[in-house]
BADOTI-631967 format. One line per 3 residues: number of its first residue (from 1); their letters; for each residue x, y, z of N, C-alpha, C, O, CB. Coordinates in steps of 0.02 Angstrom, whole numbers, m for minus. Glycine has a CB too. Layout:
N
NUM> A> X,Y,Z,X,Y,Z,X,Y,Z,X,Y,Z,X,Y,Z ~ ...
***
This chain:
164
1> XXX> m2442,435,m4178,m2370,439,m4184,m2339,387,m4137,m2358,381,m4079,m2345,511,m4167 ~ m2291,351,m4163,m2259,298,m4124,m2198,327,m4090,m2155,358,m4121,m2241,237,m4168 ~ m2194,313,m4023,m2137,337,m3985,m2091,277,m3974,m2113,226,m3947,m2159,370,m3917
4> XXX> m2028,282,m3993,m1981,226,m3985,m1934,241,m3926,m1918,298,m3911,m1941,213,m4050 ~ m1913,187,m3895,m1867,192,m3839,m1796,191,m3867,m1774,141,m3897,m1878,135,m3787 ~ m1760,245,m3857,m1691,249,m3881,m1647,215,m3828,m1646,236,m3770,m1669,323,m3893
7> XXX> m1611,163,m3848,m1575,121,m3802,m1513,155,m3772,m1495,142,m3715,m1554,58,m3836 ~ m1480,199,m3810,m1419,231,m3785,m1432,276,m3725,m1397,270,m3675,m1386,272,m3841 ~ m1481,321,m3726,m1494,360,m3665,m1515,316,m3606,m1498,331,m3549,m1549,412,m3679
10> XXX> m1551,262,m3621,m1571,216,m3568,m1509,185,m3535,m1504,183,m3473,m1617,160,m3595 ~ m1461,162,m3576,m1400,132,m3549,m1359,184,m3511,m1330,168,m3459,m1358,102,m3605 ~ m1357,245,m3536,m1320,297,m3501,m1352,314,m3434,m1318,326,m3385,m1315,361,m3545
13> XXX> m1418,313,m3433,m1454,329,m3371,m1442,275,m3319,m1435,291,m3259,m1529,335,m3385 ~ m1438,213,m3340,m1433,157,m3292,m1363,126,m3289,m1356,70,m3264,m1483,104,m3310 ~ m1313,161,m3314,m1245,135,m3312,m1221,124,m3240,m1188,74,m3226,m1197,182,m3348
16> XXX> m1238,169,m3196,m1218,162,m3125,m1247,98,m3095,m1213,63,m3058,m1240,223,m3084 ~ m1310,83,m3112,m1342,22,m3086,m1308,m41,m3114,m1299,m90,m3078,m1417,22,m3103 ~ m1290,m39,m3179,m1256,m96,m3209,m1188,m107,m3174,m1168,m164,m3162,m1246,m85,m3285
19> XXX> m1154,m53,m3160,m1089,m58,m3126,m1097,m87,m3056,m1058,m129,m3035,m1054,10,m3123 ~ m1148,m64,m3020,m1161,m90,m2952,m1174,m165,m2955,m1146,m202,m2914,m1222,m53,m2921 ~ m1215,m187,m3001,m1230,m259,m3008,m1166,m298,m3024,m1154,m351,m2994,m1284,m271,m3063
22> XXX> m1126,m273,m3070,m1064,m307,m3088,m1016,m312,m3029,m984,m363,m3018,m1029,m271,m3147 ~ m1011,m258,m2990,m967,m258,m2931,m992,m308,m2879,m952,m344,m2849,m962,m187,m2901 ~ m1057,m311,m2868,m1085,m359,m2821,m1068,m430,m2842,m1046,m470,m2802,m1163,m350,m2815
25> XXX> m1079,m446,m2906,m1064,m513,m2931,m990,m530,m2922,m973,m586,m2902,m1084,m519,m3006 ~ m947,m482,m2936,m875,m493,m2929,m855,m503,m2856,m815,m548,m2841,m836,m434,m2959 ~ m883,m463,m2811,m865,m469,m2740,m889,m535,m2710,m855,m563,m2667,m894,m410,m2701
28> XXX> m946,m559,m2732,m970,m625,m2709,m921,m679,m2731,m905,m724,m2693,m1041,m640,m2736 ~ m897,m675,m2792,m848,m724,m2817,m784,m720,m2776,m755,m772,m2759,m834,m711,m2892 ~ m761,m660,m2761,m700,m652,m2720,m711,m683,m2651,m667,m717,m2626,m681,m577,m2714
31> XXX> m769,m671,m2620,m784,m700,m2555,m783,m776,m2556,m759,m808,m2510,m852,m675,m2530 ~ m810,m805,m2609,m811,m878,m2616,m739,m905,m2620,m723,m954,m2587,m851,m901,m2678 ~ m697,m872,m2659,m628,m896,m2666,m588,m884,m2602,m543,m923,m2587,m595,m862,m2724
34> XXX> m603,m831,m2565,m570,m821,m2500,m588,m877,m2451,m546,m900,m2413,m588,m752,m2470 ~ m652,m898,m2453,m673,m953,m2411,m639,m1018,m2431,m619,m1057,m2389,m750,m961,m2413 ~ m632,m1029,m2496,m597,m1089,m2520,m525,m1089,m2495,m500,m1140,m2470,m599,m1093,m2597
37> XXX> m492,m1033,m2502,m423,m1026,m2479,m419,m1039,m2404,m374,m1075,m2381,m395,m956,m2495 ~ m465,m1010,m2364,m465,m1020,m2292,m479,m1093,m2275,m449,m1120,m2229,m517,m974,m2258 ~ m524,m1124,m2312,m540,m1194,m2299,m480,m1240,m2312,m467,m1286,m2274,m598,m1216,m2343
40> XXX> m443,m1226,m2365,m383,m1266,m2381,m331,m1256,m2326,m299,m1304,m2304,m354,m1246,m2450 ~ m322,m1194,m2304,m274,m1179,m2251,m292,m1214,m2186,m249,m1242,m2152,m270,m1103,m2240 ~ m356,m1213,m2168,m378,m1245,m2106,m373,m1321,m2111,m355,m1353,m2061,m450,m1225,m2090
43> XXX> m387,m1349,m2168,m380,m1421,m2177,m307,m1442,m2170,m292,m1494,m2140,m407,m1443,m2246 ~ m261,m1401,m2195,m190,m1415,m2187,m171,m1414,m2114,m134,m1457,m2090,m147,m1365,m2227 ~ m197,m1364,m2077,m182,m1359,m2006,m208,m1419,m1967,m177,m1441,m1918,m213,m1295,m1977
46> XXX> m265,m1446,m1988,m294,m1504,m1954,m262,m1569,m1978,m276,m1622,m1951,m369,m1507,m1964 ~ m219,m1564,m2029,m187,m1623,m2055,m234,m1667,m2096,m223,m1727,m2103,m158,m1664,m2000 ~ m286,m1638,m2124,m335,m1675,m2163,m313,m1681,m2235,m280,m1636,m2263,m404,m1643,m2158
49> XXX> m332,m1736,m2265,m321,m1746,m2336,m366,m1699,m2375,m426,m1695,m2361,m333,m1821,m2357 ~ m339,m1664,m2423,m378,m1619,m2464,m392,m1651,m2531,m346,m1666,m2569,m342,m1551,m2473 ~ m455,m1662,m2545,m474,m1696,m2607,m516,m1649,m2650,m526,m1591,m2633,m513,m1761,m2592
52> XXX> m539,m1676,m2705,m581,m1635,m2750,m650,m1623,m2722,m689,m1585,m2750,m586,m1669,m2818 ~ m668,m1656,m2666,m735,m1648,m2636,m748,m1575,m2617,m801,m1548,m2632,m742,m1693,m2574 ~ m699,m1544,m2586,m706,m1474,m2566,m712,m1428,m2626,m750,m1379,m2625,m648,m1452,m2523
55> XXX> m675,m1443,m2678,m679,m1402,m2739,m748,m1410,m2772,m776,m1361,m2796,m624,m1422,m2789 ~ m775,m1471,m2771,m842,m1481,m2798,m894,m1443,m2757,m942,m1416,m2784,m860,m1556,m2799 ~ m883,m1441,m2691,m929,m1402,m2649,m925,m1328,m2667,m976,m1294,m2667,m912,m1413,m2575
58> XXX> m866,m1304,m2682,m858,m1234,m2701,m894,m1220,m2767,m926,m1168,m2774,m784,m1216,m2707 ~ m889,m1265,m2815,m923,m1256,m2879,m999,m1255,m2867,m1034,m1214,m2897,m905,m1313,m2929 ~ m1023,m1299,m2825,m1095,m1299,m2808,m1116,m1235,m2774,m1171,m1210,m2786,m1111,m1358,m2762
61> XXX> m1072,m1208,m2732,m1087,m1146,m2697,m1091,m1088,m2746,m1136,m1046,m2741,m1033,m1132,m2644 ~ m1044,m1085,m2794,m1045,m1033,m2845,m1111,m1037,m2883,m1144,m986,m2895,m986,m1041,m2894 ~ m1131,m1098,m2902,m1193,m1107,m2938,m1253,m1084,m2898,m1296,m1048,m2924,m1202,m1181,m2957
64> XXX> m1256,m1104,m2835,m1314,m1084,m2793,m1317,m1008,m2782,m1370,m978,m2788,m1310,m1120,m2725 ~ m1260,m978,m2766,m1260,m906,m2754,m1279,m867,m2817,m1319,m820,m2814,m1191,m883,m2729 ~ m1250,m887,m2874,m1265,m850,m2935,m1335,m862,m2960,m1365,m817,m2991,m1215,m868,m2989
67> XXX> m1363,m921,m2949,m1433,m931,m2965,m1477,m883,m2926,m1523,m853,m2953,m1454,m1004,m2951 ~ m1462,m877,m2861,m1499,m831,m2818,m1490,m759,m2842,m1539,m721,m2847,m1477,m837,m2745 ~ m1428,m740,m2857,m1415,m672,m2880,m1449,m657,m2947,m1474,m602,m2957,m1340,m661,m2887
70> XXX> m1449,m706,m2993,m1483,m695,m3057,m1558,m682,m3047,m1586,m637,m3079,m1473,m755,m3103 ~ m1588,m720,m3004,m1660,m711,m2991,m1675,m642,m2962,m1720,m607,m2985,m1687,m766,m2944 ~ m1636,m622,m2910,m1650,m557,m2880,m1632,m500,m2927,m1662,m447,m2924,m1611,m550,m2814
73> XXX> m1583,m510,m2971,m1566,m459,m3020,m1622,m450,m3070,m1637,m394,m3091,m1500,m477,m3056 ~ m1654,m505,m3091,m1711,m501,m3136,m1767,m461,m3103,m1799,m419,m3135,m1735,m571,m3157 ~ m1780,m476,m3040,m1831,m438,m3004,m1812,m364,m2999,m1854,m320,m3007,m1842,m467,m2932
76> XXX> m1747,m351,m2987,m1724,m281,m2984,m1733,m246,m3052,m1751,m188,m3053,m1651,m278,m2963 ~ m1720,m281,m3106,m1729,m251,m3172,m1802,m232,m3183,m1817,m178,m3208,m1705,m299,m3228 ~ m1846,m277,m3163,m1918,m262,m3169,m1937,m201,m3127,m1973,m157,m3151,m1960,m323,m3148
79> XXX> m1913,m199,m3065,m1932,m142,m3023,m1899,m77,m3048,m1929,m24,m3041,m1912,m154,m2950 ~ m1839,m81,m3077,m1808,m20,m3103,m1843,4,m3166,m1850,65,m3176,m1733,m33,m3118 ~ m1867,m43,m3207,m1906,m22,m3266,m1972,10,m3244,m1995,59,m3273,m1920,m83,m3311
82> XXX> m2003,m18,m3192,m2065,11,m3167,m2052,82,m3140,m2092,127,m3151,m2095,m33,m3111 ~ m1997,91,m3105,m1980,157,m3080,m1965,205,m3137,m1985,264,m3134,m1919,153,m3033 ~ m1931,182,m3189,m1918,223,m3248,m1984,248,m3278,m1991,308,m3291,m1879,183,m3302
85> XXX> m2031,203,m3287,m2096,224,m3315,m2133,271,m3268,m2163,320,m3290,m2139,162,m3329 ~ m2131,256,m3204,m2164,299,m3155,m2133,369,m3154,m2169,418,m3152,m2159,268,m3085 ~ m2067,372,m3156,m2033,437,m3157,m2048,477,m3220,m2053,538,m3218,m1958,427,m3149
88> XXX> m2055,443,m3278,m2069,477,m3341,m2140,504,m3345,m2151,556,m3375,m2056,430,m3398 ~ m2187,468,m3315,m2257,485,m3324,m2289,519,m3264,m2349,534,m3264,m2296,424,m3340 ~ m2250,532,m3212,m2276,568,m3154,m2224,621,m3133,m2171,627,m3163,m2292,519,m3094
91> XXX> m2241,657,m3082,m2195,707,m3057,m2148,678,m3004,m2106,713,m2976,m2233,767,m3027 ~ m2156,614,m2991,m2114,581,m2940,m2045,566,m2970,m2038,555,m3030,m2147,515,m2915 ~ m1995,566,m2928,m1928,545,m2949,m1900,498,m2896,m1870,519,m2847,m1880,607,m2960
94> XXX> m1912,434,m2906,m1887,383,m2860,m1820,357,m2885,m1809,353,m2946,m1938,325,m2853 ~ m1776,338,m2839,m1712,310,m2862,m1721,239,m2887,m1757,199,m2856,m1660,312,m2804 ~ m1689,223,m2941,m1692,155,m2968,m1626,121,m2951,m1576,126,m2987,m1704,156,m3046
97> XXX> m1627,85,m2896,m1568,50,m2872,m1582,m25,m2868,m1638,m44,m2853,m1545,77,m2804 ~ m1531,m66,m2880,m1541,m139,m2875,m1538,m162,m2802,m1490,m195,m2782,m1489,m176,m2917 ~ m1589,m145,m2764,m1590,m159,m2692,m1584,m234,m2676,m1546,m253,m2632,m1654,m132,m2661
100> XXX> m1621,m275,m2711,m1621,m347,m2697,m1553,m379,m2715,m1530,m423,m2679,m1677,m382,m2735 ~ m1523,m356,m2769,m1457,m382,m2787,m1406,m363,m2734,m1364,m404,m2716,m1435,m356,m2856 ~ m1409,m301,m2711,m1365,m280,m2656,m1376,m323,m2594,m1328,m346,m2563,m1375,m206,m2639
103> XXX> m1439,m334,m2577,m1455,m376,m2518,m1431,m447,m2527,m1403,m477,m2481,m1530,m375,m2505 ~ m1442,m476,m2586,m1419,m544,m2599,m1343,m550,m2596,m1317,m599,m2570,m1443,m567,m2667 ~ m1308,m500,m2621,m1235,m500,m2618,m1210,m494,m2547,m1163,m528,m2527,m1207,m442,m2659
106> XXX> m1242,m452,m2507,m1224,m445,m2437,m1235,m510,m2400,m1193,m532,m2360,m1264,m387,m2403 ~ m1292,m542,m2414,m1308,m606,m2382,m1256,m659,m2399,m1231,m693,m2354,m1378,m630,m2405 ~ m1238,m667,m2463,m1189,m717,m2484,m1121,m702,m2453,m1087,m748,m2429,m1184,m718,m2560
109> XXX> m1100,m639,m2453,m1035,m622,m2425,m1034,m632,m2349,m982,m650,m2321,m1018,m549,m2442 ~ m1090,m619,m2315,m1093,m630,m2243,m1085,m705,m2226,m1051,m723,m2179,m1161,m604,m2214 ~ m1117,m747,m2266,m1110,m820,m2255,m1037,m841,m2265,m1010,m879,m2225,m1157,m860,m2303
112> XXX> m1007,m816,m2318,m937,m833,m2331,m891,m805,m2277,m844,m838,m2257,m916,m806,m2400 ~ m905,m745,m2253,m865,m716,m2199,m869,m757,m2136,m819,m768,m2102,m889,m645,m2185 ~ m929,m781,m2119,m937,m824,m2060,m896,m887,m2068,m864,m910,m2021,m1011,m841,m2049
115> XXX> m898,m916,m2128,m861,m978,m2140,m785,m966,m2136,m748,m1008,m2110,m879,m1006,m2209 ~ m762,m909,m2161,m691,m893,m2159,m666,m887,m2087,m612,m910,m2071,m676,m828,m2198 ~ m706,m855,m2045,m684,m841,m1976,m705,m896,m1927,m693,m889,m1867,m712,m775,m1954
118> XXX> m736,m949,m1952,m754,m1005,m1909,m690,m1039,m1885,m644,m1050,m1923,m800,m1055,m1947 ~ m689,m1055,m1822,m629,m1085,m1793,m626,m1160,m1809,m677,m1192,m1822,m628,m1075,m1717 ~ m566,m1187,m1808,m556,m1258,m1820,m594,m1299,m1768,m618,m1354,m1784,m482,m1275,m1818
121> XXX> m600,m1274,m1706,m635,m1312,m1655,m709,m1320,m1673,m739,m1372,m1658,m629,m1277,m1586 ~ m738,m1270,m1707,m807,m1276,m1730,m813,m1330,m1784,m861,m1367,m1786,m833,m1209,m1757 ~ m762,m1333,m1826,m761,m1385,m1878,m755,m1454,m1846,m785,m1502,m1870,m703,m1373,m1929
124> XXX> m716,m1458,m1792,m709,m1522,m1757,m774,m1543,m1725,m791,m1602,m1725,m654,m1517,m1704 ~ m811,m1496,m1697,m877,m1512,m1668,m923,m1540,m1722,m960,m1588,m1710,m909,m1449,m1636 ~ m921,m1510,m1781,m962,m1534,m1837,m940,m1605,m1856,m982,m1647,m1873,m958,m1486,m1897
127> XXX> m875,m1618,m1855,m850,m1685,m1872,m873,m1736,m1820,m891,m1792,m1838,m773,m1684,m1876 ~ m873,m1718,m1757,m896,m1764,m1705,m970,m1779,m1715,m991,m1837,m1708,m884,m1734,m1635 ~ m1010,m1729,m1731,m1081,m1740,m1744,m1090,m1786,m1805,m1134,m1830,m1804,m1117,m1673,m1755
130> XXX> m1050,m1775,m1857,m1054,m1818,m1916,m1036,m1890,m1899,m1067,m1937,m1923,m1008,m1791,m1972 ~ m985,m1898,m1856,m964,m1965,m1835,m1020,m1999,m1795,m1032,m2059,m1804,m900,m1961,m1793 ~ m1053,m1961,m1752,m1108,m1989,m1713,m1165,m2013,m1758,m1195,m2065,m1746,m1134,m1938,m1663
133> XXX> m1180,m1974,m1810,m1231,m1994,m1858,m1212,m2059,m1893,m1252,m2104,m1901,m1244,m1938,m1910 ~ m1148,m2062,m1914,m1125,m2123,m1948,m1129,m2183,m1902,m1149,m2237,m1923,m1053,m2113,m1972 ~ m1111,m2174,m1839,m1114,m2229,m1790,m1186,m2252,m1781,m1199,m2312,m1776,m1084,m2208,m1723
136> XXX> m1231,m2205,m1779,m1302,m2222,m1773,m1324,m2264,m1833,m1360,m2313,m1824,m1344,m2158,m1768 ~ m1304,m2245,m1893,m1321,m2283,m1953,m1291,m2354,m1951,m1323,m2402,m1970,m1297,m2247,m2016 ~ m1230,m2358,m1926,m1197,m2423,m1923,m1234,m2469,m1874,m1244,m2528,m1887,m1123,m2415,m1901
139> XXX> m1254,m2440,m1817,m1290,m2481,m1769,m1357,m2505,m1796,m1380,m2559,m1779,m1301,m2442,m1704 ~ m1389,m2464,m1838,m1451,m2485,m1870,m1438,m2542,m1920,m1480,m2586,m1927,m1484,m2426,m1905 ~ m1381,m2540,m1954,m1364,m2589,m2006,m1301,m2626,m1986,m1253,m2630,m2026,m1355,m2554,m2075
142> XXX> m1299,m2654,m1927,m1237,m2684,m1902,m1213,m2744,m1942,m1157,m2766,m1934,m1246,m2704,m1831 ~ m1256,m2772,m1985,m1236,m2828,m2027,m1196,m2806,m2088,m1166,m2848,m2122,m1297,m2868,m2048 ~ m1196,m2743,m2103,m1163,m2717,m2163,m1089,m2704,m2148,m1072,m2654,m2118,m1198,m2653,m2189
145> XXX> m1046,m2750,m2169,m974,m2746,m2156,m941,m2689,m2194,m893,m2658,m2170,m940,m2811,m2173 ~ m966,m2674,m2254,m936,m2620,m2294,m944,m2553,m2259,m897,m2513,m2257,m970,m2618,m2364 ~ m1003,m2541,m2231,m1015,m2478,m2195,m972,m2474,m2133,m945,m2421,m2118,m1090,m2472,m2176
148> XXX> m964,m2530,m2097,m922,m2531,m2038,m850,m2515,m2056,m816,m2476,m2021,m926,m2599,m2002 ~ m825,m2544,m2111,m757,m2530,m2133,m747,m2456,m2151,m696,m2427,m2134,m739,m2573,m2193 ~ m796,m2427,m2185,m792,m2356,m2203,m791,m2312,m2141,m755,m2262,m2138,m850,m2336,m2249
151> XXX> m832,m2330,m2092,m835,m2292,m2030,m768,m2295,m1994,m742,m2243,m1972,m891,m2318,m1984 ~ m739,m2355,m1987,m675,m2362,m1953,m620,m2323,m1989,m576,m2294,m1957,m656,m2435,m1946 ~ m621,m2324,m2054,m572,m2287,m2093,m581,m2212,m2081,m532,m2176,m2075,m579,m2303,m2168
154> XXX> m643,m2189,m2077,m657,m2118,m2065,m633,m2097,m1996,m601,m2044,m1989,m732,m2103,m2072 ~ m647,m2138,m1946,m628,m2120,m1877,m553,m2122,m1868,m526,m2083,m1828,m662,m2169,m1827 ~ m518,m2164,m1903,m446,m2172,m1894,m405,m2124,m1936,m343,m2128,m1936,m426,m2242,m1910
157> XXX> m438,m2078,m1971,m401,m2028,m2011,m356,m1988,m1964,m376,m1973,m1908,m449,m1981,m2050 ~ m296,m1970,m1987,m253,m1928,m1945,m286,m1860,m1937,m313,m1831,m1984,m182,m1921,m1976 ~ m281,m1835,m1876,m313,m1771,m1861,m271,m1734,m1810,m259,m1761,m1756,m386,m1781,m1836
160> XXX> m249,m1674,m1826,m213,m1633,m1778,m253,m1571,m1764,m274,m1536,m1810,m142,m1615,m1803 ~ m265,m1558,m1701,m304,m1499,m1684,m259,m1439,m1679,m201,m1444,m1658,m342,m1510,m1617 ~ m285,m1383,m1700,m248,m1320,m1691,m299,m1265,m1678,m355,m1268,m1701,m205,m1303,m1753
163> XX> m278,m1216,m1641,m322,m1161,m1624,m306,m1102,m1669,m248,m1087,m1682,m316,m1141,m1550 ~ m357,m1069,m1691,m348,m1008,m1732,m355,m948,m1688,m348,m891,m1712,m398,m1005,m1790
***
């Protein structure tokens, strides 16, 4: 006798898990956009020109975070299916929760939270380090006038410091 898996009871059983995964995905997206908003606000405070570069970085970030979340969600689906089979064929009753998706969402939101609350002075320190790297490259290639011009243009950008 062939036993078939009825999809409706399965979906009803795991509806809570589907909702948890959807909420995690949505909250990660909200965290990314909050960081974008904070980044634009901080750039305005520093008097920096805001270009499409930051927006492209945000798109890349969305892609990276969701790639990670998709992978851990697939692993969670496999482990939840294994738990379903284990619970059906034994006397054990283990909870089938998307633990890795929850962990991945917490990780992504923590990174975004750190970025949101990072002070402008920390961003300035990073800019000084970036300038030092550029100067080092220029000294290695001191014959390259184009690179020297780009460096001078970068260093002479208007910059106003503000404390958060």
